[in-house]
N, C-alpha and C positions, 0 to 999 in steps of 0.2 A: 481398151473403151469401154465404157458401161453400156450395157445391153438396152435399158431401159431410162428413159429420161428423168423419171422417178428415184432413180439409184444416184443421181448427180445433186450437187448443191443447188439450191434454188436459183443461182447465179454464178457465173463462172468469176465474178469480182473478187478480188483479192485486196480491195482497199489501195492499190497502187496505182491512181489514174493517173494517165498521161493525155487523155483525148483533147484538152485544150490546146496542146502544142504538136498532137500527133495525128496522123490519119488513123493509126491501129494503137489502141491501148497497149502499152508495154507490160501493164501487170495482168489483164485478162486476154487479149488479144482479139478483142471486139472493135468494131469500127464505133465513132461516136453516134451514129445512127442506131447501131443496135443495141448501145448501152442506153441511150434515151428511151427506145421504144421496147424495151425488154420486157418490162410488165403487161404490155399490150400484145404480145407476139403469142401465136398459137404454140401448141407444144410441137408439132412439126416445124416451125419455124426456129425454135429454141433449139431442136434436136440437129436442126442443119447448120446452126452456128457452133453448138458443142462439137459437132464431127468435123466441122472446117478448123476450129481453133486447136483440137486435139491434134489432126492430122498435121497442120502447120508446127505446131509445137514449140515456137518461138517466144511466147509470153513467159514471163516470170513463172506464172501458176504451174507451168509445166517443167521448168528447170529442176534438176535434181539438188537435192539438198545435200551438203556434204556431210558424212557419218562422222 
């Protein structure tokens, strides 16, 4: 896990959105509310989301790519 929010990408989005059909996006692991409000969130709120989705590790963003 990155120690600083600014060491992370601007957003967890990887362009594989499923929030029209799923409560949690399969691509980034965020809820539809988190996705739509991302640009309005404080750094602390974004950090909390990053921490949660990294801990869960279920989104495509965190799957290991085959070598």
